[in-house]
C-alpha positions in Angstrom: 200.9 133.4 97.6 197.3 133.0 98.8 195.2 130.8 96.6 192.3 133.2 96.8 194.3 136.0 95.2 195.6 133.8 92.5 192.3 132.2 91.8 190.7 135.6 91.2 192.9 135.9 88.1 190.6 133.5 86.2 186.8 133.5 86.7 186.5 129.7 86.4 189.2 129.1 89.0 187.6 131.8 91.3 184.3 129.8 90.9 186.2 126.6 91.8 187.7 128.2 94.9 184.2 129.3 96.1 182.8 125.8 95.3 185.6 124.1 97.3 185.0 126.5 100.3 181.2 125.8 100.1 181.8 122.0 100.0 185.0 121.8 102.1 183.7 119.4 104.8 182.7 116.7 102.3 184.6 114.2 100.3 184.6 115.1 96.6 186.7 114.3 93.5 188.6 116.6 91.3 186.4 115.5 88.4 183.3 116.6 90.4 185.0 120.0 91.0 185.8 120.4 87.4 182.2 119.5 86.5 180.9 122.1 88.9 182.8 124.9 87.1 181.8 123.4 83.7 185.3 122.4 82.5 186.7 119.1 81.4 189.1 117.6 84.0 192.2 118.1 81.9 191.2 121.7 80.9 190.6 122.4 84.6 194.0 121.0 85.6 195.7 123.1 82.9 193.9 126.3 84.1 194.7 125.6 87.7 198.3 125.1 86.9 198.4 128.2 84.7 196.7 130.4 87.2 197.9 129.1 90.6 200.9 127.0 89.7 199.6 123.9 91.5 197.7 120.7 90.6 194.0 120.4 91.3 194.7 118.3 94.3 197.2 120.8 95.7 194.6 123.6 95.0 192.0 121.8 97.2 194.6 120.9 99.9 195.8 124.5 100.2 192.3 125.8 100.6 191.7 123.1 103.3 195.0 123.9 105.1 194.3 127.7 104.9 190.9 127.1 106.5 192.3 124.8 109.1 194.9 127.4 110.1 192.2 130.0 110.4 190.2 127.7 112.7 193.3 126.8 114.8 194.0 130.5 115.3 190.4 131.7 116.0 188.7 128.8 117.8 189.3 126.3 120.6 188.2 123.4 118.3 190.3 120.2 118.5 192.5 119.3 115.6 190.2 116.2 115.2 187.1 118.5 114.8 188.9 120.9 112.5 190.1 118.0 110.4 186.5 116.9 110.0 185.3 120.4 109.2 187.8 120.8 106.4 187.2 117.4 104.8 189.7 115.0 106.3 188.5 111.8 108.0 191.9 111.4 109.8 193.4 114.2 111.9 196.8 112.7 111.1 196.3 113.6 107.4 195.7 117.3 108.3 198.7 117.3 110.7 201.0 115.9 108.0 199.8 118.3 105.3 200.1 121.4 107.6 203.6 120.3 108.6 204.6 119.7 104.9 203.1 123.0 103.7 204.1 125.3 106.5 207.0 123.5 108.3 205.1 123.9 111.6 202.7 121.8 113.6 199.1 122.7 114.1 199.9 123.6 117.7 202.2 126.4 116.4 199.3 128.2 114.9 197.1 127.8 118.0 199.9 129.2 120.2 200.7 132.0 117.8 197.1 133.4 117.9 
């Protein structure tokens, strides 16, 4: 299920989702994200798990992958540029995560558009 839908079930998690989207291109820690929504890191992790069923790292990764898929489908940007725009220094990291989460390569989403 889409992270945005699940996140909206909890105001703090919805705020975290917006914060991730606003800061997606930069490197940040889960502790920094928790601080941005005024929760202790462990409390934040419990609320993410309870609301979305994922860890904080998976929460961030899914938002990044969702954004990358959108960019693959709607732009002609290279995978390298998309990786940078969604916060990954290495395109191989983005490729691996997309394949793991969707069972498809980035090229699949570009061709499907």
